[in-house]
PDB file of N, CA, C and O in Angstrom:
ATOM      1  N   MET A   1     280.603 -47.993 -26.412  1.00  0.00           N
ATOM      2  CA  MET A   1     280.174 -49.271 -25.856  1.00  0.00           C
ATOM      3  C   MET A   1     281.358 -50.222 -25.796  1.00  0.00           C
ATOM      4  O   MET A   1     282.202 -50.252 -26.691  1.00  0.00           O
ATOM      5  N   ASP A   2     281.397 -50.972 -24.755  1.00  0.00           N
ATOM      6  CA  ASP A   2     282.462 -51.959 -24.650  1.00  0.00           C
ATOM      7  C   ASP A   2     282.051 -53.261 -25.324  1.00  0.00           C
ATOM      8  O   ASP A   2     280.902 -53.429 -25.733  1.00  0.00           O
ATOM      9  N   THR A   3     282.983 -54.157 -25.430  1.00  0.00           N
ATOM     10  CA  THR A   3     282.763 -55.408 -26.159  1.00  0.00           C
ATOM     11  C   THR A   3     281.690 -56.275 -25.499  1.00  0.00           C
ATOM     12  O   THR A   3     280.896 -56.916 -26.186  1.00  0.00           O
ATOM     13  N   LEU A   4     281.672 -56.292 -24.177  1.00  0.00           N
ATOM     14  CA  LEU A   4     280.679 -57.112 -23.470  1.00  0.00           C
ATOM     15  C   LEU A   4     279.264 -56.639 -23.782  1.00  0.00           C
ATOM     16  O   LEU A   4     278.369 -57.466 -23.963  1.00  0.00           O
ATOM     17  N   SER A   5     279.044 -55.351 -23.848  1.00  0.00           N
ATOM     18  CA  SER A   5     277.712 -54.825 -24.164  1.00  0.00           C
ATOM     19  C   SER A   5     277.295 -55.186 -25.582  1.00  0.00           C
ATOM     20  O   SER A   5     276.143 -55.553 -25.812  1.00  0.00           O
ATOM     21  N   ILE A   6     278.206 -55.089 -26.525  1.00  0.00           N
ATOM     22  CA  ILE A   6     277.902 -55.412 -27.917  1.00  0.00           C
ATOM     23  C   ILE A   6     277.550 -56.888 -28.067  1.00  0.00           C
ATOM     24  O   ILE A   6     276.578 -57.234 -28.738  1.00  0.00           O
ATOM     25  N   VAL A   7     278.337 -57.750 -27.446  1.00  0.00           N
ATOM     26  CA  VAL A   7     278.084 -59.190 -27.538  1.00  0.00           C
ATOM     27  C   VAL A   7     276.783 -59.554 -26.822  1.00  0.00           C
ATOM     28  O   VAL A   7     276.065 -60.454 -27.257  1.00  0.00           O
ATOM     29  N   THR A   8     276.479 -58.857 -25.727  1.00  0.00           N
ATOM     30  CA  THR A   8     275.234 -59.120 -25.005  1.00  0.00           C
ATOM     31  C   THR A   8     274.020 -58.722 -25.842  1.00  0.00           C
ATOM     32  O   THR A   8     273.018 -59.437 -25.853  1.00  0.00           O
ATOM     33  N   VAL A   9     274.098 -57.590 -26.543  1.00  0.00           N
ATOM     34  CA  VAL A   9     272.999 -57.175 -27.415  1.00  0.00           C
ATOM     35  C   VAL A   9     272.843 -58.165 -28.571  1.00  0.00           C
ATOM     36  O   VAL A   9     271.721 -58.525 -28.927  1.00  0.00           O
ATOM     37  N   LEU A  10     273.948 -58.605 -29.153  1.00  0.00           N
ATOM     38  CA  LEU A  10     273.895 -59.606 -30.221  1.00  0.00           C
ATOM     39  C   LEU A  10     273.283 -60.905 -29.708  1.00  0.00           C
ATOM     40  O   LEU A  10     272.481 -61.529 -30.403  1.00  0.00           O
ATOM     41  N   TRP A  11     273.651 -61.310 -28.511  1.00  0.00           N
ATOM     42  CA  TRP A  11     273.093 -62.511 -27.902  1.00  0.00           C
ATOM     43  C   TRP A  11     271.579 -62.368 -27.719  1.00  0.00           C
ATOM     44  O   TRP A  11     270.826 -63.302 -27.993  1.00  0.00           O
ATOM     45  N   ALA A  12     271.138 -61.195 -27.254  1.00  0.00           N
ATOM     46  CA  ALA A  12     269.705 -60.974 -27.028  1.00  0.00           C
ATOM     47  C   ALA A  12     268.930 -61.041 -28.344  1.00  0.00           C
ATOM     48  O   ALA A  12     267.832 -61.596 -28.389  1.00  0.00           O
ATOM     49  N   VAL A  13     269.492 -60.481 -29.409  1.00  0.00           N
ATOM     50  CA  VAL A  13     268.819 -60.521 -30.712  1.00  0.00           C
ATOM     51  C   VAL A  13     268.705 -61.960 -31.207  1.00  0.00           C
ATOM     52  O   VAL A  13     267.653 -62.366 -31.699  1.00  0.00           O
ATOM     53  N   ILE A  14     269.775 -62.727 -31.079  1.00  0.00           N
ATOM     54  CA  ILE A  14     269.765 -64.127 -31.519  1.00  0.00           C
ATOM     55  C   ILE A  14     268.762 -64.946 -30.705  1.00  0.00           C
ATOM     56  O   ILE A  14     268.040 -65.768 -31.268  1.00  0.00           O
ATOM     57  N   VAL A  15     268.709 -64.733 -29.405  1.00  0.00           N
ATOM     58  CA  VAL A  15     267.785 -65.491 -28.551  1.00  0.00           C
ATOM     59  C   VAL A  15     266.337 -65.135 -28.876  1.00  0.00           C
ATOM     60  O   VAL A  15     265.484 -66.021 -28.920  1.00  0.00           O
ATOM     61  N   VAL A  16     266.046 -63.859 -29.102  1.00  0.00           N
ATOM     62  CA  VAL A  16     264.680 -63.458 -29.455  1.00  0.00           C
ATOM     63  C   VAL A  16     264.284 -64.069 -30.801  1.00  0.00           C
ATOM     64  O   VAL A  16     263.154 -64.532 -30.959  1.00  0.00           O
ATOM     65  N   ALA A  17     265.199 -64.074 -31.768  1.00  0.00           N
ATOM     66  CA  ALA A  17     264.909 -64.685 -33.067  1.00  0.00           C
ATOM     67  C   ALA A  17     264.680 -66.193 -32.912  1.00  0.00           C
ATOM     68  O   ALA A  17     263.792 -66.754 -33.553  1.00  0.00           O
ATOM     69  N   PHE A  18     265.472 -66.842 -32.072  1.00  0.00           N
ATOM     70  CA  PHE A  18     265.313 -68.274 -31.831  1.00  0.00           C
ATOM     71  C   PHE A  18     263.951 -68.571 -31.194  1.00  0.00           C
ATOM     72  O   PHE A  18     263.271 -69.516 -31.594  1.00  0.00           O
ATOM     73  N   ILE A  19     263.559 -67.773 -30.213  1.00  0.00           N
ATOM     74  CA  ILE A  19     262.265 -67.979 -29.557  1.00  0.00           C
ATOM     75  C   ILE A  19     261.130 -67.759 -30.545  1.00  0.00           C
ATOM     76  O   ILE A  19     260.151 -68.505 -30.542  1.00  0.00           O
ATOM     77  N   ALA A  20     261.252 -66.740 -31.391  1.00  0.00           N
ATOM     78  CA  ALA A  20     260.213 -66.483 -32.399  1.00  0.00           C
ATOM     79  C   ALA A  20     260.106 -67.651 -33.377  1.00  0.00           C
ATOM     80  O   ALA A  20     259.001 -68.046 -33.751  1.00  0.00           O
ATOM     81  N   LEU A  21     261.245 -68.205 -33.794  1.00  0.00           N
ATOM     82  CA  LEU A  21     261.221 -69.368 -34.692  1.00  0.00           C
ATOM     83  C   LEU A  21     260.588 -70.583 -34.017  1.00  0.00           C
ATOM     84  O   LEU A  21     259.847 -71.329 -34.658  1.00  0.00           O
ATOM     85  N   MET A  22     260.868 -70.787 -32.744  1.00  0.00           N
ATOM     86  CA  MET A  22     260.285 -71.925 -32.038  1.00  0.00           C
ATOM     87  C   MET A  22     258.771 -71.774 -31.885  1.00  0.00           C
ATOM     88  O   MET A  22     258.037 -72.758 -31.982  1.00  0.00           O
ATOM     89  N   VAL A  23     258.303 -70.550 -31.647  1.00  0.00           N
ATOM     90  CA  VAL A  23     256.859 -70.311 -31.549  1.00  0.00           C
ATOM     91  C   VAL A  23     256.208 -70.542 -32.912  1.00  0.00           C
ATOM     92  O   VAL A  23     255.138 -71.145 -32.987  1.00  0.00           O
ATOM     93  N   TYR A  24     256.836 -70.074 -33.980  1.00  0.00           N
ATOM     94  CA  TYR A  24     256.316 -70.280 -35.329  1.00  0.00           C
ATOM     95  C   TYR A  24     256.269 -71.776 -35.665  1.00  0.00           C
ATOM     96  O   TYR A  24     255.293 -72.258 -36.240  1.00  0.00           O
ATOM     97  N   ARG A  25     257.329 -72.500 -35.302  1.00  0.00           N
ATOM     98  CA  ARG A  25     257.364 -73.939 -35.572  1.00  0.00           C
ATOM     99  C   ARG A  25     256.279 -74.682 -34.791  1.00  0.00           C
ATOM    100  O   ARG A  25     255.654 -75.605 -35.313  1.00  0.00           O
ATOM    101  N   ALA A  26     256.058 -74.277 -33.543  1.00  0.00           N
ATOM    102  CA  ALA A  26     255.012 -74.916 -32.742  1.00  0.00           C
ATOM    103  C   ALA A  26     253.631 -74.621 -33.321  1.00  0.00           C
ATOM    104  O   ALA A  26     252.750 -75.480 -33.313  1.00  0.00           O
ATOM    105  N   ASN A  27     253.452 -73.407 -33.821  1.00  0.00           N
ATOM    106  CA  ASN A  27     252.177 -73.054 -34.444  1.00  0.00           C
ATOM    107  C   ASN A  27     251.949 -73.887 -35.705  1.00  0.00           C
ATOM    108  O   ASN A  27     250.837 -74.357 -35.947  1.00  0.00           O
ATOM    109  N   LEU A  28     252.990 -74.069 -36.502  1.00  0.00           N
ATOM    110  CA  LEU A  28     252.868 -74.908 -37.699  1.00  0.00           C
ATOM    111  C   LEU A  28     252.592 -76.358 -37.334  1.00  0.00           C
ATOM    112  O   LEU A  28     251.783 -77.024 -37.981  1.00  0.00           O
ATOM    113  N   ALA A  29     253.259 -76.841 -36.309  1.00  0.00           N
ATOM    114  CA  ALA A  29     253.089 -78.245 -35.913  1.00  0.00           C
ATOM    115  C   ALA A  29     251.671 -78.517 -35.426  1.00  0.00           C
ATOM    116  O   ALA A  29     251.188 -79.644 -35.536  1.00  0.00           O
ATOM    117  N   ASN A  30     250.996 -77.501 -34.890  1.00  0.00           N
ATOM    118  CA  ASN A  30     249.605 -77.687 -34.463  1.00  0.00           C
ATOM    119  C   ASN A  30     248.680 -77.923 -35.643  1.00  0.00           C
ATOM    120  O   ASN A  30     247.632 -78.550 -35.493  1.00  0.00           O
ATOM    121  N   HIS A  31     249.057 -77.425 -36.817  1.00  0.00           N
ATOM    122  CA  HIS A  31     248.219 -77.587 -37.997  1.00  0.00           C
ATOM    123  C   HIS A  31     248.519 -78.873 -38.770  1.00  0.00           C
ATOM    124  O   HIS A  31     247.801 -79.220 -39.708  1.00  0.00           O
ATOM    125  N   GLU A  32     249.569 -79.568 -38.377  1.00  0.00           N
ATOM    126  CA  GLU A  32     249.909 -80.816 -39.062  1.00  0.00           C
ATOM    127  C   GLU A  32     248.955 -81.917 -38.613  1.00  0.00           C
ATOM    128  O   GLU A  32     248.641 -82.038 -37.429  1.00  0.00           O
ATOM    129  N   THR A  33     248.504 -82.710 -39.565  1.00  0.00           N
ATOM    130  CA  THR A  33     247.581 -83.795 -39.233  1.00  0.00           C
ATOM    131  C   THR A  33     248.347 -85.117 -39.190  1.00  0.00           C
ATOM    132  O   THR A  33     249.306 -85.324 -39.933  1.00  0.00           O
ATOM    133  N   GLU A  34     247.905 -85.989 -38.316  1.00  0.00           N
ATOM    134  CA  GLU A  34     248.503 -87.307 -38.182  1.00  0.00           C
ATOM    135  C   GLU A  34     247.642 -88.311 -38.940  1.00  0.00           C
ATOM    136  O   GLU A  34     246.982 -89.157 -38.337  1.00  0.00           O
ATOM    137  N   GLN A  35     247.655 -88.209 -40.248  1.00  0.00           N
ATOM    138  CA  GLN A  35     246.847 -89.093 -41.072  1.00  0.00           C
ATOM    139  C   GLN A  35     247.731 -89.743 -42.116  1.00  0.00           C
ATOM    140  O   GLN A  35     248.766 -89.204 -42.510  1.00  0.00           O
ATOM    141  N   LEU A  36     247.306 -90.891 -42.544  1.00  0.00           N
ATOM    142  CA  LEU A  36     247.962 -91.588 -43.636  1.00  0.00           C
ATOM    143  C   LEU A  36     247.069 -91.476 -44.856  1.00  0.00           C
ATOM    144  O   LEU A  36     245.929 -91.941 -44.848  1.00  0.00           O
ATOM    145  N   PHE A  37     247.592 -90.855 -45.908  1.00  0.00           N
ATOM    146  CA  PHE A  37     246.814 -90.653 -47.119  1.00  0.00           C
ATOM    147  C   PHE A  37     247.150 -91.762 -48.108  1.00  0.00           C
ATOM    148  O   PHE A  37     248.277 -91.846 -48.596  1.00  0.00           O
ATOM    149  N   LEU A  38     246.181 -92.603 -48.400  1.00  0.00           N
ATOM    150  CA  LEU A  38     246.406 -93.755 -49.259  1.00  0.00           C
ATOM    151  C   LEU A  38     246.134 -93.456 -50.729  1.00  0.00           C
ATOM    152  O   LEU A  38     246.720 -94.098 -51.600  1.00  0.00           O
ATOM    153  N   ASN A  39     245.277 -92.518 -51.017  1.00  0.00           N
ATOM    154  CA  ASN A  39     244.910 -92.195 -52.387  1.00  0.00           C
ATOM    155  C   ASN A  39     245.827 -91.093 -52.907  1.00  0.00           C
ATOM    156  O   ASN A  39     245.569 -89.913 -52.666  1.00  0.00           O
ATOM    157  N   GLU A  40     246.890 -91.457 -53.615  1.00  0.00           N
ATOM    158  CA  GLU A  40     247.841 -90.487 -54.138  1.00  0.00           C
ATOM    159  C   GLU A  40     247.420 -89.915 -55.484  1.00  0.00           C
ATOM    160  O   GLU A  40     247.942 -88.879 -55.895  1.00  0.00           O
ATOM    161  N   THR A  41     246.487 -90.566 -56.183  1.00  0.00           N
ATOM    162  CA  THR A  41     246.093 -90.098 -57.517  1.00  0.00           C
ATOM    163  C   THR A  41     245.191 -88.876 -57.452  1.00  0.00           C
ATOM    164  O   THR A  41     245.241 -88.032 -58.347  1.00  0.00           O
ATOM    165  N   ASN A  42     244.373 -88.760 -56.421  1.00  0.00           N
ATOM    166  CA  ASN A  42     243.450 -87.641 -56.287  1.00  0.00           C
ATOM    167  C   ASN A  42     243.603 -87.048 -54.889  1.00  0.00           C
ATOM    168  O   ASN A  42     242.801 -87.357 -54.008  1.00  0.00           O
ATOM    169  N   PRO A  43     244.621 -86.197 -54.661  1.00  0.00           N
ATOM    170  CA  PRO A  43     244.852 -85.683 -53.308  1.00  0.00           C
ATOM    171  C   PRO A  43     243.745 -84.721 -52.874  1.00  0.00           C
ATOM    172  O   PRO A  43     243.282 -83.886 -53.650  1.00  0.00           O
ATOM    173  N   SER A  44     243.342 -84.860 -51.636  1.00  0.00           N
ATOM    174  CA  SER A  44     242.292 -84.005 -51.095  1.00  0.00           C
ATOM    175  C   SER A  44     242.891 -82.685 -50.623  1.00  0.00           C
ATOM    176  O   SER A  44     244.111 -82.522 -50.594  1.00  0.00           O
ATOM    177  N   SER A  45     242.035 -81.756 -50.258  1.00  0.00           N
ATOM    178  CA  SER A  45     242.517 -80.457 -49.774  1.00  0.00           C
ATOM    179  C   SER A  45     243.257 -80.612 -48.449  1.00  0.00           C
ATOM    180  O   SER A  45     244.212 -79.881 -48.186  1.00  0.00           O
ATOM    181  N   VAL A  46     242.828 -81.551 -47.618  1.00  0.00           N
ATOM    182  CA  VAL A  46     243.520 -81.805 -46.349  1.00  0.00           C
ATOM    183  C   VAL A  46     244.919 -82.340 -46.619  1.00  0.00           C
ATOM    184  O   VAL A  46     245.877 -81.965 -45.943  1.00  0.00           O
ATOM    185  N   HIS A  47     245.029 -83.215 -47.607  1.00  0.00           N
ATOM    186  CA  HIS A  47     246.331 -83.769 -47.975  1.00  0.00           C
ATOM    187  C   HIS A  47     247.260 -82.665 -48.485  1.00  0.00           C
ATOM    188  O   HIS A  47     248.427 -82.609 -48.097  1.00  0.00           O
ATOM    189  N   LEU A  48     246.755 -81.799 -49.341  1.00  0.00           N
ATOM    190  CA  LEU A  48     247.572 -80.705 -49.873  1.00  0.00           C
ATOM    191  C   LEU A  48     247.972 -79.722 -48.778  1.00  0.00           C
ATOM    192  O   LEU A  48     249.101 -79.232 -48.765  1.00  0.00           O
ATOM    193  N   GLU A  49     247.061 -79.435 -47.871  1.00  0.00           N
ATOM    194  CA  GLU A  49     247.372 -78.532 -46.761  1.00  0.00           C
ATOM    195  C   GLU A  49     248.427 -79.146 -45.848  1.00  0.00           C
ATOM    196  O   GLU A  49     249.337 -78.454 -45.391  1.00  0.00           O
ATOM    197  N   ASN A  50     248.304 -80.443 -45.582  1.00  0.00           N
ATOM    198  CA  ASN A  50     249.288 -81.123 -44.739  1.00  0.00           C
ATOM    199  C   ASN A  50     250.664 -81.136 -45.406  1.00  0.00           C
ATOM    200  O   ASN A  50     251.679 -80.948 -44.735  1.00  0.00           O
ATOM    201  N   ASP A  51     250.702 -81.357 -46.722  1.00  0.00           N
ATOM    202  CA  ASP A  51     251.983 -81.319 -47.436  1.00  0.00           C
ATOM    203  C   ASP A  51     252.616 -79.935 -47.360  1.00  0.00           C
ATOM    204  O   ASP A  51     253.836 -79.820 -47.241  1.00  0.00           O
ATOM    205  N   ASP A  52     251.803 -78.885 -47.427  1.00  0.00           N
ATOM    206  CA  ASP A  52     252.308 -77.525 -47.315  1.00  0.00           C
ATOM    207  C   ASP A  52     252.888 -77.263 -45.926  1.00  0.00           C
ATOM    208  O   ASP A  52     253.938 -76.635 -45.795  1.00  0.00           O
ATOM    209  N   VAL A  53     252.202 -77.746 -44.891  1.00  0.00           N
ATOM    210  CA  VAL A  53     252.681 -77.573 -43.516  1.00  0.00           C
ATOM    211  C   VAL A  53     253.992 -78.317 -43.319  1.00  0.00           C
ATOM    212  O   VAL A  53     254.921 -77.785 -42.711  1.00  0.00           O
ATOM    213  N   VAL A  54     254.077 -79.536 -43.823  1.00  0.00           N
ATOM    214  CA  VAL A  54     255.313 -80.323 -43.685  1.00  0.00           C
ATOM    215  C   VAL A  54     256.464 -79.657 -44.430  1.00  0.00           C
ATOM    216  O   VAL A  54     257.598 -79.653 -43.951  1.00  0.00           O
ATOM    217  N   ARG A  55     256.172 -79.092 -45.608  1.00  0.00           N
ATOM    218  CA  ARG A  55     257.205 -78.396 -46.374  1.00  0.00           C
ATOM    219  C   ARG A  55     257.724 -77.186 -45.595  1.00  0.00           C
ATOM    220  O   ARG A  55     258.930 -76.941 -45.561  1.00  0.00           O
ATOM    221  N   ARG A  56     256.817 -76.429 -44.969  1.00  0.00           N
ATOM    222  CA  ARG A  56     257.238 -75.271 -44.170  1.00  0.00           C
ATOM    223  C   ARG A  56     258.016 -75.691 -42.935  1.00  0.00           C
ATOM    224  O   ARG A  56     258.991 -75.038 -42.561  1.00  0.00           O
ATOM    225  N   LEU A  57     257.589 -76.784 -42.295  1.00  0.00           N
ATOM    226  CA  LEU A  57     258.326 -77.283 -41.130  1.00  0.00           C
ATOM    227  C   LEU A  57     259.744 -77.704 -41.513  1.00  0.00           C
ATOM    228  O   LEU A  57     260.693 -77.451 -40.771  1.00  0.00           O
ATOM    229  N   ASN A  58     259.883 -78.339 -42.660  1.00  0.00           N
ATOM    230  CA  ASN A  58     261.211 -78.754 -43.123  1.00  0.00           C
ATOM    231  C   ASN A  58     262.080 -77.552 -43.476  1.00  0.00           C
ATOM    232  O   ASN A  58     263.304 -77.621 -43.357  1.00  0.00           O
ATOM    233  N   LYS A  59     261.466 -76.455 -43.908  1.00  0.00           N
ATOM    234  CA  LYS A  59     262.226 -75.248 -44.230  1.00  0.00           C
ATOM    235  C   LYS A  59     262.698 -74.527 -42.961  1.00  0.00           C
ATOM    236  O   LYS A  59     263.770 -73.922 -42.954  1.00  0.00           O
ATOM    237  N   VAL A  60     261.899 -74.592 -41.891  1.00  0.00           N
ATOM    238  CA  VAL A  60     262.208 -73.888 -40.646  1.00  0.00           C
ATOM    239  C   VAL A  60     263.207 -74.672 -39.793  1.00  0.00           C
ATOM    240  O   VAL A  60     263.927 -74.073 -38.995  1.00  0.00           O
ATOM    241  N   ALA A  61     263.267 -75.983 -39.943  1.00  0.00           N
ATOM    242  CA  ALA A  61     264.115 -76.824 -39.086  1.00  0.00           C
ATOM    243  C   ALA A  61     265.592 -76.419 -39.092  1.00  0.00           C
ATOM    244  O   ALA A  61     266.174 -76.312 -38.013  1.00  0.00           O
ATOM    245  N   PRO A  62     266.235 -76.186 -40.253  1.00  0.00           N
ATOM    246  CA  PRO A  62     267.649 -75.777 -40.199  1.00  0.00           C
ATOM    247  C   PRO A  62     267.849 -74.408 -39.558  1.00  0.00           C
ATOM    248  O   PRO A  62     268.871 -74.165 -38.917  1.00  0.00           O
ATOM    249  N   LEU A  63     266.879 -73.516 -39.729  1.00  0.00           N
ATOM    250  CA  LEU A  63     266.988 -72.200 -39.088  1.00  0.00           C
ATOM    251  C   LEU A  63     266.930 -72.331 -37.570  1.00  0.00           C
ATOM    252  O   LEU A  63     267.669 -71.658 -36.852  1.00  0.00           O
ATOM    253  N   CYS A  64     266.041 -73.208 -37.086  1.00  0.00           N
ATOM    254  CA  CYS A  64     265.937 -73.426 -35.641  1.00  0.00           C
ATOM    255  C   CYS A  64     267.242 -73.983 -35.079  1.00  0.00           C
ATOM    256  O   CYS A  64     267.711 -73.551 -34.026  1.00  0.00           O
ATOM    257  N   LYS A  65     267.818 -74.939 -35.789  1.00  0.00           N
ATOM    258  CA  LYS A  65     269.088 -75.518 -35.336  1.00  0.00           C
ATOM    259  C   LYS A  65     270.205 -74.484 -35.356  1.00  0.00           C
ATOM    260  O   LYS A  65     271.010 -74.430 -34.426  1.00  0.00           O
ATOM    261  N   GLY A  66     270.269 -73.663 -36.399  1.00  0.00           N
ATOM    262  CA  GLY A  66     271.315 -72.655 -36.507  1.00  0.00           C
ATOM    263  C   GLY A  66     271.205 -71.590 -35.432  1.00  0.00           C
ATOM    264  O   GLY A  66     272.192 -71.263 -34.774  1.00  0.00           O
ATOM    265  N   PHE A  67     270.000 -71.046 -35.250  1.00  0.00           N
ATOM    266  CA  PHE A  67     269.826 -70.017 -34.228  1.00  0.00           C
ATOM    267  C   PHE A  67     269.976 -70.594 -32.823  1.00  0.00           C
ATOM    268  O   PHE A  67     270.475 -69.908 -31.931  1.00  0.00           O
ATOM    269  N   GLY A  68     269.559 -71.829 -32.613  1.00  0.00           N
ATOM    270  CA  GLY A  68     269.752 -72.468 -31.310  1.00  0.00           C
ATOM    271  C   GLY A  68     271.214 -72.673 -30.987  1.00  0.00           C
ATOM    272  O   GLY A  68     271.654 -72.413 -29.867  1.00  0.00           O
ATOM    273  N   GLY A  69     271.975 -73.143 -31.977  1.00  0.00           N
ATOM    274  CA  GLY A  69     273.413 -73.312 -31.780  1.00  0.00           C
ATOM    275  C   GLY A  69     274.114 -71.994 -31.542  1.00  0.00           C
ATOM    276  O   GLY A  69     274.991 -71.897 -30.683  1.00  0.00           O
ATOM    277  N   ALA A  70     273.731 -70.973 -32.301  1.00  0.00           N
ATOM    278  CA  ALA A  70     274.331 -69.646 -32.112  1.00  0.00           C
ATOM    279  C   ALA A  70     273.989 -69.086 -30.733  1.00  0.00           C
ATOM    280  O   ALA A  70     274.825 -68.439 -30.104  1.00  0.00           O
ATOM    281  N   ALA A  71     272.766 -69.331 -30.259  1.00  0.00           N
ATOM    282  CA  ALA A  71     272.369 -68.852 -28.931  1.00  0.00           C
ATOM    283  C   ALA A  71     273.184 -69.539 -27.844  1.00  0.00           C
ATOM    284  O   ALA A  71     273.591 -68.896 -26.877  1.00  0.00           O
ATOM    285  N   ILE A  72     273.426 -70.832 -27.991  1.00  0.00           N
ATOM    286  CA  ILE A  72     274.230 -71.564 -26.998  1.00  0.00           C
ATOM    287  C   ILE A  72     275.659 -71.055 -26.995  1.00  0.00           C
ATOM    288  O   ILE A  72     276.225 -70.797 -25.932  1.00  0.00           O
ATOM    289  N   ILE A  73     276.249 -70.908 -28.180  1.00  0.00           N
ATOM    290  CA  ILE A  73     277.637 -70.450 -28.264  1.00  0.00           C
ATOM    291  C   ILE A  73     277.777 -69.038 -27.712  1.00  0.00           C
ATOM    292  O   ILE A  73     278.706 -68.752 -26.956  1.00  0.00           O
ATOM    293  N   LEU A  74     276.856 -68.158 -28.089  1.00  0.00           N
ATOM    294  CA  LEU A  74     276.932 -66.787 -27.582  1.00  0.00           C
ATOM    295  C   LEU A  74     276.663 -66.725 -26.081  1.00  0.00           C
ATOM    296  O   LEU A  74     277.206 -65.851 -25.404  1.00  0.00           O
ATOM    297  N   SER A  75     275.842 -67.625 -25.542  1.00  0.00           N
ATOM    298  CA  SER A  75     275.638 -67.684 -24.093  1.00  0.00           C
ATOM    299  C   SER A  75     276.942 -68.011 -23.388  1.00  0.00           C
ATOM    300  O   SER A  75     277.275 -67.406 -22.369  1.00  0.00           O
ATOM    301  N   LEU A  76     277.675 -68.965 -23.930  1.00  0.00           N
ATOM    302  CA  LEU A  76     278.971 -69.314 -23.345  1.00  0.00           C
ATOM    303  C   LEU A  76     279.967 -68.170 -23.466  1.00  0.00           C
ATOM    304  O   LEU A  76     280.726 -67.900 -22.536  1.00  0.00           O
ATOM    305  N   VAL A  77     279.962 -67.495 -24.618  1.00  0.00           N
ATOM    306  CA  VAL A  77     280.887 -66.375 -24.826  1.00  0.00           C
ATOM    307  C   VAL A  77     280.561 -65.231 -23.879  1.00  0.00           C
ATOM    308  O   VAL A  77     281.464 -64.664 -23.263  1.00  0.00           O
ATOM    309  N   VAL A  78     279.281 -64.883 -23.753  1.00  0.00           N
ATOM    310  CA  VAL A  78     278.898 -63.805 -22.841  1.00  0.00           C
ATOM    311  C   VAL A  78     279.248 -64.171 -21.403  1.00  0.00           C
ATOM    312  O   VAL A  78     279.758 -63.333 -20.658  1.00  0.00           O
ATOM    313  N   GLY A  79     278.984 -65.397 -21.011  1.00  0.00           N
ATOM    314  CA  GLY A  79     279.341 -65.838 -19.655  1.00  0.00           C
ATOM    315  C   GLY A  79     280.834 -65.773 -19.403  1.00  0.00           C
ATOM    316  O   GLY A  79     281.264 -65.308 -18.348  1.00  0.00           O
ATOM    317  N   ALA A  80     281.631 -66.234 -20.359  1.00  0.00           N
ATOM    318  CA  ALA A  80     283.085 -66.194 -20.199  1.00  0.00           C
ATOM    319  C   ALA A  80     283.595 -64.756 -20.174  1.00  0.00           C
ATOM    320  O   ALA A  80     284.492 -64.427 -19.398  1.00  0.00           O
ATOM    321  N   MET A  81     283.023 -63.895 -21.023  1.00  0.00           N
ATOM    322  CA  MET A  81     283.449 -62.497 -21.023  1.00  0.00           C
ATOM    323  C   MET A  81     283.060 -61.802 -19.726  1.00  0.00           C
ATOM    324  O   MET A  81     283.818 -60.979 -19.212  1.00  0.00           O
ATOM    325  N   TRP A  82     281.893 -62.125 -19.197  1.00  0.00           N
ATOM    326  CA  TRP A  82     281.466 -61.513 -17.943  1.00  0.00           C
ATOM    327  C   TRP A  82     282.371 -61.951 -16.795  1.00  0.00           C
ATOM    328  O   TRP A  82     282.756 -61.140 -15.952  1.00  0.00           O
ATOM    329  N   ILE A  83     282.708 -63.241 -16.770  1.00  0.00           N
ATOM    330  CA  ILE A  83     283.617 -63.739 -15.738  1.00  0.00           C
ATOM    331  C   ILE A  83     284.991 -63.093 -15.874  1.00  0.00           C
ATOM    332  O   ILE A  83     285.589 -62.687 -14.877  1.00  0.00           O
ATOM    333  N   ALA A  84     285.495 -62.995 -17.106  1.00  0.00           N
ATOM    334  CA  ALA A  84     286.799 -62.373 -17.326  1.00  0.00           C
ATOM    335  C   ALA A  84     286.775 -60.891 -16.976  1.00  0.00           C
ATOM    336  O   ALA A  84     287.798 -60.329 -16.584  1.00  0.00           O
ATOM    337  N   HIS A  85     285.626 -60.259 -17.114  1.00  0.00           N
ATOM    338  CA  HIS A  85     285.515 -58.832 -16.811  1.00  0.00           C
ATOM    339  C   HIS A  85     285.399 -58.583 -15.308  1.00  0.00           C
ATOM    340  O   HIS A  85     285.951 -57.604 -14.805  1.00  0.00           O
ATOM    341  N   THR A  86     284.691 -59.451 -14.584  1.00  0.00           N
ATOM    342  CA  THR A  86     284.463 -59.223 -13.159  1.00  0.00           C
ATOM    343  C   THR A  86     285.500 -59.879 -12.268  1.00  0.00           C
ATOM    344  O   THR A  86     285.661 -59.456 -11.123  1.00  0.00           O
ATOM    345  N   LEU A  87     286.203 -60.883 -12.737  1.00  0.00           N
ATOM    346  CA  LEU A  87     287.179 -61.587 -11.911  1.00  0.00           C
ATOM    347  C   LEU A  87     288.346 -60.709 -11.470  1.00  0.00           C
ATOM    348  O   LEU A  87     288.696 -60.754 -10.291  1.00  0.00           O
ATOM    349  N   PRO A  88     288.963 -59.925 -12.329  1.00  0.00           N
ATOM    350  CA  PRO A  88     290.078 -59.091 -11.869  1.00  0.00           C
ATOM    351  C   PRO A  88     289.660 -58.007 -10.888  1.00  0.00           C
ATOM    352  O   PRO A  88     290.474 -57.582 -10.068  1.00  0.00           O
ATOM    353  N   SER A  89     288.420 -57.549 -10.948  1.00  0.00           N
ATOM    354  CA  SER A  89     287.996 -56.472 -10.058  1.00  0.00           C
ATOM    355  C   SER A  89     287.555 -56.983  -8.690  1.00  0.00           C
ATOM    356  O   SER A  89     287.432 -56.195  -7.752  1.00  0.00           O
ATOM    357  N   SER A  90     287.317 -58.273  -8.558  1.00  0.00           N
ATOM    358  CA  SER A  90     286.913 -58.820  -7.271  1.00  0.00           C
ATOM    359  C   SER A  90     288.136 -59.144  -6.441  1.00  0.00           C
ATOM    360  O   SER A  90     289.167 -59.569  -6.963  1.00  0.00           O
ATOM    361  N   SER A  91     288.010 -58.937  -5.141  1.00  0.00           N
ATOM    362  CA  SER A  91     289.129 -59.240  -4.245  1.00  0.00           C
ATOM    363  C   SER A  91     288.911 -60.604  -3.606  1.00  0.00           C
ATOM    364  O   SER A  91     287.853 -60.873  -3.038  1.00  0.00           O
ATOM    365  N   LEU A  92     289.895 -61.438  -3.701  1.00  0.00           N
ATOM    366  CA  LEU A  92     289.769 -62.797  -3.144  1.00  0.00           C
ATOM    367  C   LEU A  92     290.371 -62.914  -1.810  1.00  0.00           C
ATOM    368  O   LEU A  92     290.345 -63.991  -1.213  1.00  0.00           O
TER     369      LEU A  92
END
């Protein structure tokens, strides 16, 4: 395999992982409630569930940013490698 194929496969894996993380984050965000809980001494089950969802969303956020950034960088690298690979073979 040449370098372009390897980088393209790596790019595809990163993009699929990024899309899966975004779908998971959207699914979690659907379960988040937009409520203000005033009674902190006796938290309800809805309050505890919402805190759990927010905790998971905060855990997924850096992963989404990392995989998104890696997908953008690898997109640029694959594009530049493809241009560098096809430019010498084309006749101008």
